[in-house]
C-alpha angles and dihedrals in degrees: 000000000000123000131187113234124195113215119203130187108236117232091229092049133276125055142280129199139194135196103217093195089064110053112228095012107134139129142170141221139187091229132028090247091054090047091052091052091046096049091054089051092046094051092047091050093047092050099043115095129186107227121186114227111260120230105237089212091061103098091191093061121085130185116209127184116207133182118231 
C-alpha cells in the first residue's frame, strides 16, 4: 500500500506530517528522520484494528471484507 503524506515545517521547529487518506492520522518529530519513523508508526496504529473473534454459530454476526 502506498500513501501520500504531507510534511509541514512546524513554527516552533521540527516537522509534523499528516496522511490525508486516513482521517486523524498525524504525527510530529524534531528531525526529519524522527518524523519519518513516527509517521510509519502513526499509519500502522491508525490502520490496526482489534477485532474480536466471531463465533461461526452466531447467525446474527457477519464478516465482510471490503477494499479501501
